[in-house]
Rosetta silent file (secondary structure, phi, psi, omega in degrees, C-alpha in Angstrom):
SEQUENCE: MVGKKLDVASSFLRDRFFFSLLLILFSIITVACESSFENFDKNLLEKKKELEEFNEKSNIRKEEIINSQNENN
SCORE:     score description
SCORE:     0.000 S_00000001
   1 L     0.000  -45.925  179.879  -37.646   17.574   33.718 S_00000001
   2 H   -66.707  -39.196  178.517  -36.616   20.016   30.998 S_00000001
   3 H   -61.609  -38.526  179.228  -33.034   19.949   32.258 S_00000001
   4 H   -64.710  -42.080  179.014  -33.017   16.165   32.006 S_00000001
   5 H   -65.919  -37.743  177.644  -34.247   16.305   28.402 S_00000001
   6 H   -65.744  -39.747  177.300  -31.569   18.893   27.544 S_00000001
   7 H   -63.042  -41.773  178.957  -28.905   16.647   29.057 S_00000001
   8 H   -65.054  -43.330 -179.432  -30.168   13.702   27.020 S_00000001
   9 H   -65.779  -44.320 -179.605  -30.275   15.799   23.852 S_00000001
  10 H   -67.986  -35.625  177.082  -26.798   17.242   24.391 S_00000001
  11 H   -64.436  -42.068  178.484  -25.457   13.793   25.222 S_00000001
  12 H   -62.381  -45.758 -179.837  -26.974   12.429   22.009 S_00000001
  13 H   -64.946  -39.793  178.959  -25.488   15.273   19.959 S_00000001
  14 H   -63.897  -46.067  178.138  -22.102   14.853   21.618 S_00000001
  15 H   -61.929  -41.221  179.800  -22.131   11.089   20.945 S_00000001
  16 H   -64.374  -40.410  179.051  -23.240   11.714   17.377 S_00000001
  17 H   -63.761  -46.939 -179.371  -20.425   14.255   16.886 S_00000001
  18 H   -65.747  -37.249  176.903  -17.774   11.873   18.238 S_00000001
  19 H   -63.583  -43.953  179.032  -19.140    9.021   16.141 S_00000001
  20 H   -63.580  -42.515  178.534  -18.989   11.211   13.013 S_00000001
  21 H   -62.727  -43.592  178.098  -15.472   12.314   13.883 S_00000001
  22 H   -63.677  -40.831  178.720  -14.405    8.712   14.442 S_00000001
  23 H   -64.423  -42.169  177.972  -15.983    7.668   11.152 S_00000001
  24 H   -64.442  -44.297  178.860  -14.175   10.438    9.257 S_00000001
  25 H   -61.276  -44.815  178.442  -10.866    9.515   10.903 S_00000001
  26 H   -61.699  -40.417  178.775  -11.364    5.848   10.059 S_00000001
  27 H   -64.073  -42.490  179.050  -12.159    6.763    6.437 S_00000001
  28 H   -62.835  -44.527  179.159   -9.018    8.881    6.137 S_00000001
  29 H   -63.054  -41.886  179.280   -6.869    6.080    7.549 S_00000001
  30 H   -61.470  -46.453 -179.880   -8.468    3.561    5.181 S_00000001
  31 H   -64.142  -40.969  179.245   -7.865    5.727    2.126 S_00000001
  32 H   -63.335  -41.579  179.126   -4.261    6.382    3.197 S_00000001
  33 H   -66.142  -42.534  178.316   -3.617    2.659    3.656 S_00000001
  34 H   -60.938  -42.753  179.033   -5.145    1.807    0.280 S_00000001
  35 H   -63.426  -42.196  179.176   -2.981    4.417   -1.389 S_00000001
  36 H   -62.852  -43.272  178.981    0.089    3.098    0.376 S_00000001
  37 H   -67.310  -35.785  176.401   -0.635   -0.477   -0.697 S_00000001
  38 H   -61.936  -44.903  178.996   -1.233    0.647   -4.295 S_00000001
  39 H   -64.263  -39.722  178.944    2.161    2.355   -4.316 S_00000001
  40 H   -62.848  -45.639  179.109    3.748   -0.728   -2.740 S_00000001
  41 H   -61.822  -42.504 -179.791    2.195   -2.988   -5.388 S_00000001
  42 H   -63.175  -45.729  179.119    3.315   -0.669   -8.171 S_00000001
  43 H   -64.589  -38.282  179.280    6.874   -0.546   -6.837 S_00000001
  44 H   -64.045  -41.773  177.847    6.888   -4.300   -6.376 S_00000001
  45 H   -65.351  -38.014  177.604    5.842   -4.860   -9.991 S_00000001
  46 H   -64.824  -42.737  178.948    8.557   -2.462  -11.189 S_00000001
  47 H   -65.660  -37.704  177.905   11.187   -4.305   -9.130 S_00000001
  48 H   -62.686  -43.197  179.135    9.936   -7.641  -10.468 S_00000001
  49 H   -63.451  -43.539  178.164   10.305   -6.352  -14.028 S_00000001
  50 H   -61.627  -41.443  179.659   13.832   -5.075  -13.287 S_00000001
  51 H   -65.023  -41.139  177.778   14.761   -8.434  -11.768 S_00000001
  52 H   -63.643  -42.233  178.019   13.433  -10.318  -14.805 S_00000001
  53 H   -63.936  -42.800  178.300   15.416   -8.048  -17.145 S_00000001
  54 H   -62.140  -41.783  179.840   18.543   -8.532  -15.037 S_00000001
  55 H   -62.400  -42.572  177.763   17.996  -12.296  -15.065 S_00000001
  56 H   -61.730  -46.658  179.329   17.683  -12.304  -18.876 S_00000001
  57 H   -63.455  -38.036  178.802   20.876  -10.254  -19.263 S_00000001
  58 H   -64.314  -43.155  178.495   22.631  -12.507  -16.794 S_00000001
  59 H   -64.174  -40.813  178.530   21.625  -15.626  -18.729 S_00000001
  60 H   -62.987  -44.991 -179.890   22.801  -14.075  -21.995 S_00000001
  61 H   -64.351  -39.109  179.208   26.136  -13.128  -20.415 S_00000001
  62 H   -62.894  -42.658  177.797   26.513  -16.615  -18.940 S_00000001
  63 H   -63.635  -39.534  178.091   25.973  -18.168  -22.381 S_00000001
  64 H   -62.835  -41.195  179.396   28.547  -15.793  -23.878 S_00000001
  65 H   -65.956  -43.705  179.152   31.089  -16.814  -21.248 S_00000001
  66 H   -62.998  -43.802  178.544   30.414  -20.508  -21.781 S_00000001
  67 H   -63.443  -39.864  178.397   30.719  -20.096  -25.562 S_00000001
  68 H   -63.830  -42.032  178.613   33.945  -18.147  -25.118 S_00000001
  69 H   -65.584  -40.171  179.246   35.386  -20.874  -22.888 S_00000001
  70 H   -65.724  -35.180  178.536   34.372  -23.564  -25.388 S_00000001
  71 H   -69.445  -33.444 -179.923   36.075  -21.661  -28.213 S_00000001
  72 H   -75.862  -23.521 -179.578   39.289  -21.382  -26.205 S_00000001
  73 L   -87.157    0.000    0.000   39.359  -25.127  -25.495 S_00000001
């Protein structure tokens, strides 16, 4: 009878330990993913800004070329 209770208690503690370990692992993975997505979003916004600046410079250069062609004609 006592042996059965010890088995139940050790089984409960073992299950509790594995559950805690699984919960900690899941938390670490979640935090790592959130950090990764934050970095991805930040990089994406930086690239968007660079693309907008490039587009503005490109439009300015295109206007300069068109004006230059019109002056030559």
